[in-house]
ZAGUVEX-865411 format. One line per 8 residues: number of its first residue (from 1); for each residue x, z, y of C-alpha. Coordinates in Angstrom, 3 decimals, padded with zeros to 6 digits. Layout:
<atoms>
NUM	X,Z,Y  ...
</atoms>
This chain:
<atoms>
1	033.041,-014.461,-022.665  029.957,-015.893,-021.033  028.545,-019.259,-022.098  026.834,-021.657,-019.819  023.121,-022.126,-020.256  023.649,-025.865,-020.917  026.081,-026.428,-023.580  024.850,-028.967,-025.801
9	026.512,-032.080,-026.537  024.742,-035.196,-025.539  024.960,-037.775,-028.644  023.430,-041.348,-028.471  019.809,-041.521,-029.329  018.890,-042.597,-032.801  017.002,-045.858,-033.561  013.379,-045.328,-033.116
17	011.460,-044.005,-036.302  007.986,-044.734,-037.398  005.108,-042.688,-036.311  007.021,-042.037,-032.999  004.252,-040.253,-031.328  004.499,-037.430,-033.839  007.568,-036.022,-032.352  007.717,-037.763,-028.924
25	008.577,-035.946,-025.829  006.055,-037.718,-023.161  006.570,-037.350,-019.600  003.678,-037.544,-017.038  004.105,-039.260,-013.978  001.583,-038.567,-011.282  001.847,-041.865,-009.424  001.232,-040.902,-005.911
33	003.848,-038.076,-006.018  006.657,-039.894,-008.081  008.289,-042.265,-006.055  007.370,-044.426,-002.910  008.847,-047.725,-002.706  007.255,-049.096,000.316  007.665,-046.007,002.768  003.979,-045.409,003.392
41	004.061,-041.870,002.002  002.288,-042.486,-001.141  003.885,-043.131,-004.620  003.384,-046.508,-006.283  004.276,-048.556,-009.145  007.354,-050.212,-007.751  008.729,-046.575,-007.043  008.037,-045.530,-010.629
49	009.847,-048.706,-011.690  012.840,-048.155,-009.568  013.125,-044.459,-011.360  012.840,-045.524,-015.117  016.621,-045.318,-015.495  016.186,-041.396,-014.651  013.677,-040.951,-017.275  015.813,-042.593,-019.819
57	018.567,-040.636,-018.792  016.473,-037.428,-018.919  015.779,-038.340,-022.671  012.084,-038.696,-022.843  010.465,-041.015,-025.278  007.350,-042.086,-023.413  005.860,-042.132,-019.919  002.130,-041.190,-019.205
65	000.879,-042.764,-016.059  -002.136,-041.096,-014.379  -004.557,-043.487,-013.060  -003.490,-046.381,-010.676  -006.515,-048.358,-010.959  -009.068,-049.737,-008.116  -010.565,-046.524,-006.562  -011.745,-045.106,-003.413
73	-009.650,-042.104,-004.190  -012.622,-039.576,-004.183  -010.692,-037.611,-006.940  -007.359,-038.996,-006.884  -007.992,-042.214,-008.703  -010.275,-040.529,-011.349  -013.090,-042.492,-009.847  -012.607,-045.783,-011.118
81	-013.980,-048.707,-009.337  -012.453,-051.597,-011.576  -010.628,-050.819,-014.659  -008.693,-053.997,-014.694  -007.368,-053.935,-011.050  -004.554,-052.150,-009.617  -005.449,-050.373,-006.443  -003.460,-051.703,-003.506
89	-002.136,-048.383,-002.468  -000.130,-048.484,-005.731  000.822,-052.313,-005.803  -000.548,-055.008,-008.128  -001.223,-056.093,-011.452  002.197,-057.992,-011.514  003.888,-054.779,-010.740  002.061,-052.893,-013.652
97	003.213,-055.598,-016.089  006.786,-055.497,-014.889  006.641,-051.794,-015.056  005.700,-051.956,-018.649  008.110,-054.476,-019.498  011.083,-052.581,-017.772  010.140,-049.393,-019.601  010.374,-051.062,-022.836
105	013.459,-052.553,-021.729  014.869,-048.864,-021.538  013.399,-047.663,-024.699  010.472,-045.970,-023.225  006.857,-046.274,-024.122  004.020,-046.568,-021.660  000.744,-044.708,-021.977  -001.817,-045.304,-019.449
113	-004.916,-043.066,-018.326  -008.350,-044.175,-019.264  -011.231,-042.631,-017.463  -014.525,-043.454,-019.944  -016.630,-040.447,-018.949  -017.532,-041.376,-015.599  -016.556,-044.214,-012.754  -016.592,-044.434,-009.214
121	-019.945,-044.643,-007.300  -018.358,-047.971,-005.908  -018.265,-049.491,-009.519  -020.317,-052.738,-009.380  -022.652,-051.545,-012.136  -023.509,-048.329,-010.242  -023.898,-050.229,-007.058  -026.419,-052.631,-008.691
129	-028.116,-049.728,-010.127  -028.686,-048.195,-006.805  -029.639,-051.505,-005.178  -032.133,-052.626,-007.895  -033.848,-049.026,-008.180  -035.875,-047.444,-010.657  -036.555,-049.504,-013.833  -033.117,-051.407,-013.247
137	-031.470,-052.056,-016.601  -028.365,-051.296,-015.115  -029.657,-047.614,-014.643  -029.585,-047.302,-018.446  -025.988,-047.474,-018.232  -025.688,-044.322,-016.586  -027.908,-041.041,-016.561  -030.740,-041.410,-014.125
145	-033.635,-039.232,-014.264  -036.836,-038.261,-012.378  -036.518,-034.929,-010.826  -038.674,-031.904,-011.711  -041.165,-030.148,-009.272  -044.294,-031.439,-007.346  -042.365,-034.042,-005.694  -039.273,-034.553,-007.880
153	-037.231,-032.282,-005.588  -035.430,-030.246,-008.499  -032.683,-031.509,-010.426  -033.644,-032.945,-014.102  -031.752,-029.858,-015.491  -029.818,-026.792,-014.664  -026.261,-028.178,-015.243  -023.637,-027.522,-012.776
161	-020.675,-029.833,-011.618  -017.371,-028.602,-012.666  -016.326,-029.031,-008.970  -019.084,-026.753,-007.911  -022.697,-027.251,-007.037  -025.575,-029.312,-009.030  -024.285,-031.765,-011.554  -027.066,-033.986,-009.940
169	-027.268,-036.024,-006.825  -030.572,-037.315,-005.640  -030.955,-041.095,-004.654  -032.785,-042.893,-001.904  -035.244,-045.597,-002.575  -035.158,-048.721,-000.724  -037.806,-047.455,001.725  -035.872,-044.452,002.517
177	-037.999,-041.976,000.340  -036.223,-039.780,-002.078  -035.667,-041.478,-005.518  -034.435,-040.403,-008.940  -031.469,-038.142,-009.584  -028.152,-039.312,-011.344  -025.793,-037.073,-013.323  -022.103,-036.401,-012.416
185	-020.432,-033.529,-014.238  -017.507,-033.917,-011.596  -017.840,-035.196,-008.089  -020.966,-036.924,-006.717  -018.831,-039.830,-006.246  -018.128,-039.893,-010.186  -021.424,-040.829,-012.035  -021.209,-040.206,-015.728
193	-021.741,-043.238,-018.063  -024.346,-043.234,-020.780  -022.484,-043.746,-023.862  -025.532,-044.337,-026.000  -025.696,-047.830,-024.260  -024.281,-050.544,-026.149  -023.065,-052.347,-022.809  -020.969,-049.235,-021.988
201	-019.306,-049.235,-025.513  -018.616,-052.868,-025.402  -017.204,-052.597,-021.772  -014.616,-050.096,-022.670  -013.623,-051.953,-025.838  -012.828,-054.916,-023.802  -011.009,-052.490,-021.370  -008.668,-051.176,-024.117
209	-007.870,-054.841,-025.191  -007.010,-055.866,-021.588  -004.323,-053.226,-021.374  -003.182,-053.603,-024.970  -002.603,-057.202,-024.300  -000.350,-056.282,-021.296  001.471,-054.398,-024.045  000.890,-050.710,-023.162
217	001.705,-048.261,-026.048  -001.430,-046.114,-025.702  -003.933,-044.284,-023.667  -004.570,-040.858,-022.520  -008.421,-040.392,-022.588  -009.672,-038.382,-019.516  -012.552,-035.884,-020.627  -012.306,-037.234,-024.072
225	-015.021,-034.377,-024.977  -017.508,-035.242,-022.469  -018.632,-038.975,-022.974  -021.766,-037.878,-025.231  -024.165,-035.523,-024.124  -026.680,-033.584,-026.263  -030.135,-035.677,-026.651  -032.584,-034.876,-023.939
233	-029.980,-033.285,-021.582  -031.278,-029.760,-022.363  -031.021,-026.935,-019.952  -028.010,-024.518,-020.266  -030.220,-021.582,-019.741  -028.418,-018.324,-020.122  -025.097,-020.096,-021.079  -022.009,-019.774,-018.905
241	-021.403,-022.823,-016.775  -018.790,-025.075,-017.813  -015.583,-025.067,-015.809  -012.620,-027.431,-015.958  -010.545,-025.104,-018.129  -013.578,-023.529,-019.931  -014.195,-023.593,-023.748  -017.561,-022.703,-024.044
249	-019.943,-024.835,-026.337  -022.305,-026.704,-024.147  -024.718,-029.676,-024.453  -022.487,-031.362,-021.999  -019.106,-031.444,-023.968  -017.733,-031.799,-027.399  -020.831,-033.328,-028.997  -020.159,-034.893,-032.528
257	-021.147,-038.252,-031.150  -017.881,-038.823,-029.584  -016.074,-039.035,-032.996  -018.107,-042.215,-033.739  -016.522,-043.669,-030.428  -012.883,-042.786,-031.305  -013.253,-044.280,-034.967  -013.998,-047.481,-033.267
265	-011.159,-047.352,-030.892  -008.768,-046.486,-033.714  -009.748,-049.823,-035.228  -008.916,-051.528,-032.061  -005.546,-049.632,-031.794  -004.775,-050.928,-035.404  -005.197,-054.423,-034.463  -002.055,-054.202,-032.408
273	001.662,-053.819,-033.741  004.229,-051.248,-032.574  001.781,-048.169,-033.461  -000.375,-047.736,-030.107  -002.048,-044.380,-029.742  -004.823,-042.422,-028.182  -004.471,-039.133,-026.725  -007.540,-036.857,-026.242
281	-007.848,-034.670,-023.150  -010.469,-032.402,-025.047  -011.344,-028.978,-024.103  -012.889,-027.804,-027.373  -014.312,-024.402,-028.125  -011.615,-023.612,-030.834  -008.507,-025.375,-032.079  -010.350,-026.264,-035.150
289	-012.972,-028.354,-033.211  -009.864,-029.845,-031.166  -008.436,-031.018,-034.481  -011.624,-033.032,-035.132  -010.379,-035.506,-032.600  -007.171,-036.275,-034.445  -008.506,-036.948,-037.795  -006.780,-039.792,-039.717
297	-009.333,-042.545,-038.480  -009.808,-041.291,-035.024  -007.096,-040.385,-031.962  -003.450,-039.548,-032.680  -002.949,-036.614,-030.428  -005.117,-034.086,-028.542  -003.697,-031.821,-025.613  -003.046,-028.254,-026.656
305	-004.875,-026.470,-023.852  -004.864,-023.321,-025.828  -001.045,-023.183,-025.672  -000.814,-024.171,-022.022  -003.089,-021.156,-021.090  -001.500,-018.561,-022.969  000.232,-015.904,-021.159  003.953,-015.043,-021.284
313	003.623,-012.387,-023.892  005.131,-012.449,-027.439  001.969,-011.668,-029.471  -000.081,-014.286,-027.662  002.376,-016.816,-028.072  003.020,-016.309,-031.613  -000.515,-016.362,-032.425  -001.318,-019.602,-030.620
321	001.631,-021.225,-032.327  000.304,-020.388,-035.786  -003.247,-021.021,-034.921  -002.239,-024.429,-033.615  -000.061,-025.531,-036.497  -002.985,-024.311,-038.952  -005.517,-026.354,-037.208  -003.399,-029.413,-037.327
329	-002.437,-029.461,-040.850  -005.554,-030.102,-042.692  -006.025,-033.206,-040.531  -002.538,-034.339,-040.775  -002.013,-034.550,-037.141  001.101,-033.385,-034.961  000.772,-030.243,-032.866  001.230,-030.931,-029.065
337	002.629,-028.570,-026.675  002.232,-028.506,-022.821  002.936,-026.123,-020.080  001.951,-027.816,-016.986  -000.004,-030.934,-015.716  -001.667,-032.279,-012.675  -004.752,-030.122,-012.927  -003.230,-026.568,-013.319
345	-000.593,-024.268,-011.456  002.630,-025.273,-012.559  004.013,-022.755,-015.082  006.988,-021.659,-012.694  004.446,-020.134,-010.743  002.020,-019.057,-013.201  005.016,-016.931,-015.038  005.911,-015.645,-011.612
353	002.480,-013.744,-011.608  000.925,-011.092,-013.562  -000.841,-012.405,-016.700  -004.640,-012.974,-016.723  -005.149,-014.767,-013.573  -005.657,-017.863,-015.276  -004.608,-021.379,-014.471  -005.190,-021.772,-010.820
361	-003.170,-019.318,-008.952  -002.977,-018.930,-005.157  000.080,-016.792,-004.793  003.760,-017.442,-005.195  004.546,-014.200,-007.122  008.228,-013.492,-007.993  009.951,-017.046,-007.801  013.084,-015.861,-009.444
369	011.248,-014.358,-012.411  008.929,-017.146,-012.524  011.826,-019.645,-012.778  013.586,-017.524,-015.498  010.567,-017.414,-017.528  009.567,-021.087,-017.216  013.010,-022.122,-018.346  012.628,-019.765,-021.360
377	009.212,-021.224,-022.061  010.298,-024.771,-021.792  013.316,-024.155,-024.511  010.601,-022.477,-026.662  008.187,-025.269,-026.278  010.877,-028.003,-026.887  011.858,-026.057,-030.183  008.384,-026.400,-031.916
385	007.284,-028.915,-034.358  005.105,-031.874,-032.905  005.099,-033.543,-029.690  005.864,-032.222,-026.156  004.613,-032.920,-022.827  006.690,-032.619,-019.622  005.096,-032.912,-016.218  006.835,-034.518,-013.437
393	009.191,-031.930,-011.618  008.890,-029.116,-014.409  012.466,-030.418,-015.344  013.687,-029.330,-011.602  011.896,-026.079,-012.083  009.251,-027.022,-009.156  006.988,-024.250,-008.313  003.293,-024.654,-006.965
401	003.190,-025.028,-003.273  000.684,-022.153,-002.571  000.674,-022.575,001.019  -000.431,-025.921,001.831  -002.463,-026.193,005.201  -006.266,-026.711,004.533  -006.350,-029.840,006.562  -003.937,-031.779,004.173
409	-005.721,-030.711,001.057  -007.444,-033.381,-001.087  -008.661,-031.794,-004.048  -012.463,-032.488,-004.176  -013.025,-029.095,-005.836  -011.686,-027.425,-002.760  -014.475,-028.470,-000.609  -017.218,-027.712,-003.008
417	-018.548,-024.106,-003.469  -018.771,-022.253,-006.856  -016.614,-024.715,-008.866  -012.960,-024.971,-009.799  -010.808,-023.066,-007.369  -009.671,-026.535,-005.797  -005.822,-025.371,-005.537  -004.649,-028.619,-007.823
425	-002.848,-030.169,-004.733  -000.171,-027.564,-005.206  001.187,-028.924,-008.208  000.725,-032.600,-006.734  003.200,-032.425,-004.157  005.640,-035.331,-004.196  008.812,-034.479,-006.126  012.388,-034.393,-004.450
433	015.004,-036.774,-005.361  017.663,-036.070,-002.852  018.776,-033.208,-000.657  018.274,-034.858,002.689  015.842,-037.287,004.316  012.295,-037.434,005.530  010.892,-036.797,002.164  013.878,-035.619,000.153
441	014.288,-039.345,-001.441  010.472,-039.656,-002.323  010.629,-042.731,000.077  011.740,-043.628,003.386  008.705,-042.263,005.279  006.999,-039.021,004.762  004.930,-037.766,002.055  001.104,-037.484,001.428
449	001.529,-033.796,000.755  004.269,-031.950,002.754  007.229,-030.873,000.788  008.828,-027.280,001.235  012.253,-027.242,002.803  013.695,-025.244,-000.134  013.002,-028.058,-002.326  016.333,-029.886,-001.144
457	018.002,-027.409,-003.500  015.793,-028.298,-006.283  016.153,-032.021,-005.943  017.531,-034.252,-008.557  020.283,-034.756,-006.630  021.251,-031.140,-006.260  021.057,-030.467,-009.857  022.657,-033.291,-011.518
465	025.722,-032.547,-013.092  025.600,-028.907,-012.067  026.091,-026.507,-014.949  023.126,-024.116,-015.413  020.697,-026.078,-013.340  017.124,-026.749,-014.991  017.513,-030.314,-014.923  020.694,-030.241,-016.909
473	019.127,-027.588,-019.229  016.411,-030.211,-019.860  018.655,-032.799,-020.403  020.600,-030.965,-023.080  017.494,-029.906,-024.878  016.036,-033.279,-025.073  019.498,-034.535,-026.247  019.395,-031.922,-029.182
481	015.844,-033.077,-030.112  017.020,-036.718,-030.038  020.039,-035.969,-032.233  017.857,-033.988,-034.783  014.329,-035.968,-035.183  013.342,-033.002,-037.409  012.784,-030.820,-034.867  009.962,-032.560,-033.592
489	008.770,-034.288,-036.813  009.055,-031.641,-039.311  006.442,-029.022,-039.724  008.685,-026.383,-041.007  008.607,-023.320,-038.702  009.291,-019.948,-040.539  009.189,-016.847,-038.532  011.881,-014.206,-038.889
497	011.875,-010.418,-038.678  012.691,-009.404,-035.107  012.257,-006.459,-032.887  009.126,-005.971,-030.804  008.348,-008.513,-027.980  011.412,-010.851,-029.637  010.356,-014.169,-031.034  012.567,-015.678,-033.565
505	011.920,-018.631,-035.861  013.892,-021.037,-037.959  013.742,-024.705,-038.666  015.450,-026.840,-041.286  017.470,-029.677,-039.450  018.517,-033.093,-041.020  021.007,-032.777,-043.727  020.708,-028.911,-044.400
513	021.718,-027.114,-041.003  019.342,-024.334,-040.001  018.088,-024.149,-036.406  017.106,-020.842,-034.975  014.992,-020.340,-031.811  015.338,-017.025,-030.132  013.032,-015.614,-027.316  013.296,-012.485,-025.500
521	010.364,-011.095,-023.956  011.065,-007.597,-023.779  011.730,-007.443,-020.110  015.416,-006.164,-020.582  018.593,-007.638,-022.215  018.951,-007.392,-025.971  021.872,-007.134,-028.315  021.716,-009.165,-031.584
529	023.703,-010.881,-034.318  024.088,-014.383,-033.584  022.298,-016.287,-036.258  024.759,-019.330,-035.943  026.816,-021.384,-033.301  025.138,-021.345,-029.757  023.446,-024.788,-028.986  021.796,-023.932,-025.965
537	020.384,-021.147,-023.607  017.930,-020.825,-020.773  020.258,-018.277,-019.002  023.820,-017.069,-019.194  024.623,-015.498,-022.684  027.337,-012.908,-023.342  029.211,-013.574,-026.539  031.177,-011.080,-028.430
545	033.104,-011.207,-031.771  030.298,-010.349,-033.664  027.204,-009.992,-031.317  025.399,-011.592,-028.303  023.523,-010.242,-025.317  020.400,-012.242,-024.561  019.170,-011.444,-021.129  015.508,-010.553,-020.427
553	012.940,-013.534,-020.578  015.474,-015.944,-021.919  015.529,-018.419,-025.027  018.680,-019.489,-027.007  019.103,-022.067,-029.607  021.428,-021.619,-032.465  022.551,-023.915,-035.490  024.495,-023.189,-038.747
561	025.631,-026.583,-038.688
</atoms>
């Protein structure tokens, strides 16, 4: 017989456990692209609030909100002008408070983005630093430097912006003459803070408490590895310039001084009940260096970018899984697993293309193959010990939009030469909720980035209740995790003998049953002896009396219980 891909029963969720973050499935909401409540084409906090029941029913544990603070939007809100004010395009502070309260009512925790490496050039501090000129004490809170060369016309060092071009912009003095330079590892509209300055540290301590007092459950820390720079800001010289997804050791990133900051933040988080957490977006040269961010007195999680960047190949996946678990065990931290986010091509499209193209891909590849592999990769990820992250729309199998017109693009890297490819807009297109309407249910108006017509069939409405749909597969997988907390919490993965390009591992479940995950990466169907009762599969599985045929690029879950 042929089994449907989504055969899991959906039990009632268990009571929340201590250390909730160790096994949590955390859903990333990109506010401008999730739901639009006022019909202006831009997602907002009331829109998110209206869709919280969907997230509850999906089965996630927490919601991470990308920035919604006051911002000129030079980099989609990652250029913050005021960390305590909600940008009017997203709503009001009352909307944020209501969203947090409603999320808690639905059993969801809220993690907000914190952007401490840099701010907007419209931030009050930076504006005062510019107007007061050289010698201003406000300039000490950033990295202002005199230039090199006879007339100061050469940047202070050779660092490049991650978005392309020099990491320095020259100011003008009040009389119009060229002035000092300031450092920005990202866009010129994003000056870097000087974290050696006590006022910067004090300010962010109060920002943390401001949002903790409003009952947020934690912070995702943007560029967590970038706040401290090497003393003297030395030239890179022959070192390869840093890219957004790079992992080279450089004087601009992953300096040991960041850990003192996180130890102080850990103390603040501990002042509040309910286990508030910090999550590091830390691009470190090695997984061992990443583990430094989640030592017992620092942060709680660190994004596993090594896993995100791994190609759909058996040996590579096995190695990164083992290396991740080995790196996290000495510091007692959970592994995290992530396949997509707002900065990289969605994994449905990455896996539709040949390996080796990186995480910024411009071609659709083979969409059918990409979806097949993405579904399999999702079940593999959700079977691993630790916490998993789901980027909005991946539960619908959304691909990247690779053919956006140039005139609608907003990624700042797209407009600067020699930086990141600048194709992040493709993974930020508003998600579809319904099969019809001007923006497929995103809002009553259009959407800030155009949605493909094909997305009607990928919408929440189209997939809900449809056996075999990607959405129902995610709902079933998250129900299994909810019914068996040990799937996330217990670090008990054991690899089993298997054929080449087939991954098989076992996990002990609560009460004695054995959970088995089988992943077929051979490129062809395989026949095997079922290791137990089929729980869930990413593709239709043919079952015989004593054998099973697992399609290519498919994952199956089994249990002996």
